[in-house]
C-alpha positions in Angstrom: -9.8 -4.3 -1.4 -10.5 -1.3 -3.4 -8.2 1.8 -2.8 -9.9 4.3 -0.9 -9.3 7.2 -3.1 -10.6 5.1 -6.4 -13.9 6.9 -7.4 -17.1 5.1 -7.2 -19.6 5.7 -9.7 -23.2 5.0 -8.8 -26.2 4.6 -10.6 -29.1 3.1 -12.1 -28.1 -0.6 -13.5 -30.7 -1.3 -16.1 -31.7 -5.0 -16.5 -29.8 -5.0 -20.1 -26.5 -3.6 -18.3 -27.0 -6.4 -15.7 -27.6 -9.1 -18.4 -24.6 -7.9 -20.7 -21.8 -7.0 -17.9 -23.5 -8.6 -14.4 -22.9 -12.0 -15.6 -19.4 -12.7 -14.1 -20.5 -11.1 -10.8 -23.9 -12.9 -10.3 -22.2 -16.3 -11.2 -19.4 -15.5 -8.3 -22.4 -14.0 -6.2 -23.8 -17.6 -6.7 -20.9 -19.4 -6.2 -20.0 -17.8 -2.6 -23.6 -17.9 -1.3 -25.7 -20.5 -3.0 -27.4 -22.7 -0.2 -27.9 -25.7 -2.5 -25.4 -25.7 -5.4 -27.7 -28.3 -7.2 -30.0 -25.5 -8.3 -28.2 -23.8 -11.0 -28.3 -19.7 -11.3 -30.4 -19.5 -14.5 -32.0 -15.9 -14.2 -35.6 -15.4 -15.6 -34.3 -11.9 -17.7 -37.9 -11.9 -19.3 -39.5 -11.4 -15.7 -36.7 -8.8 -14.7 -37.6 -6.7 -17.8 -41.3 -6.6 -17.1 -40.4 -5.8 -13.5 -38.0 -2.9 -14.7 -40.7 -1.4 -17.5 -43.5 -1.8 -14.7 -41.2 0.6 -12.3 -41.7 -2.4 -9.5 -37.9 -3.0 -9.8 -35.3 -1.0 -8.1 -31.5 -1.8 -9.6 -28.4 -0.1 -8.7 -24.9 -0.3 -9.8 -21.4 0.4 -8.5 -18.6 1.2 -11.1 -15.2 1.2 -10.0 -12.5 2.2 -12.8 -15.1 2.0 -15.5 -16.0 -1.9 -14.3 -18.9 -3.2 -12.3 -17.6 -3.7 -8.8 -21.5 -4.5 -7.1 -25.1 -4.0 -7.3 -28.5 -4.2 -5.8 -31.4 -5.2 -7.4 -34.8 -5.2 -5.3 -38.5 -5.3 -6.2 -40.8 -2.5 -5.0 -44.1 -3.2 -3.2 -46.2 -0.2 -3.2 -47.9 -1.2 -1.2 -46.5 -4.5 0.7 -49.1 -6.8 0.0 -49.4 -8.2 3.6 -49.4 -4.5 5.0 -51.1 -2.3 2.7 -50.4 0.8 4.6 -46.7 0.1 4.4 -44.5 0.2 1.2 -40.9 -1.1 1.0 -38.3 -2.3 -1.7 -37.4 -6.0 -1.1 -34.1 -6.7 -2.0 -33.3 -9.8 -4.2 -29.7 -9.9 -4.5 -26.7 -7.7 -3.2 -23.3 -8.2 -4.0 -19.6 -6.6 -4.0 -16.8 -7.9 -5.6 -14.4 -9.3 -2.8 -11.7 -7.0 -3.8 -13.9 -4.0 -3.5 -15.5 -5.0 0.2 -14.4 -3.4 3.4 -13.9 0.0 1.6 -17.0 2.2 0.6 -18.4 0.6 -2.3 -21.2 -1.4 -0.2 -21.7 1.4 2.1 -21.9 3.9 -0.8 -24.7 1.4 -2.5 -26.5 1.1 0.9 -27.2 4.8 1.1 -28.1 5.3 -2.4 -30.9 2.0 -2.3 -31.9 4.3 1.1 -32.3 7.5 -0.9 -34.1 5.9 -3.8 -36.3 4.5 -1.7 -36.9 7.5 0.3 -37.6 9.5 -3.3 -40.0 7.0 -4.4 -42.0 7.5 -0.9 -41.4 3.9 0.2 -41.3 3.5 4.2 -38.4 0.7 4.2 -36.0 -1.7 2.7 -36.4 -5.4 3.7 -32.7 -7.1 3.4 -32.6 -10.9 2.9 -29.6 -12.5 3.3 -27.9 -15.8 3.8 -27.0 -17.0 7.2 -23.8 -17.2 7.9 -22.4 -14.2 5.9 -20.9 -11.5 6.2 -24.2 -9.3 5.4 -25.9 -11.3 8.1 -23.2 -10.5 10.6 -23.6 -6.9 9.3 -27.2 -6.7 10.2 -27.1 -8.4 13.3 -24.8 -5.9 14.5 -26.5 -2.8 13.1 -29.0 -0.8 15.6 -30.7 0.3 12.2 -31.7 -3.0 11.3 -34.0 -5.6 13.1 -34.3 -9.2 12.8 -37.8 -9.8 11.2 -38.0 -13.2 10.4 -36.5 -16.5 9.7 -37.3 -17.9 6.0 -36.9 -21.7 5.7 -37.5 -23.9 2.3 -38.7 -27.3 2.0 -38.0 -29.2 -0.9 -40.8 -31.1 -2.6 
């Protein structure tokens, strides 16, 4: 767990920074929660760059001691494809290194996600999480979040 007195720096996480400095975290994240380890982690960086350039990517990083400790990346749907009067950010990935969990890093990131979404004039945040993860249990217990749907995958 991170030292509660450690300074957390929050800010926009560019795709270039994520590609350069976030690979280790992405690999640890994938190893921890991959639903199907036969599907390798292979980010489509070109797609992320296109989304970033179009303003449809929200990326936030948290640095502790100058090192990336966690991140949030989400896709901005403004308007939502199914509900044109509703604009949201759908999270793509949200991860905090294990040694920084239980402290202020995750809460700081989620607070900035909410503030950023409000600043963009969005109506909500759609959080995706794997079953039986810490994030899943936090969302289940939170009075600020409600279960919207379950997602299932079928191999073809």
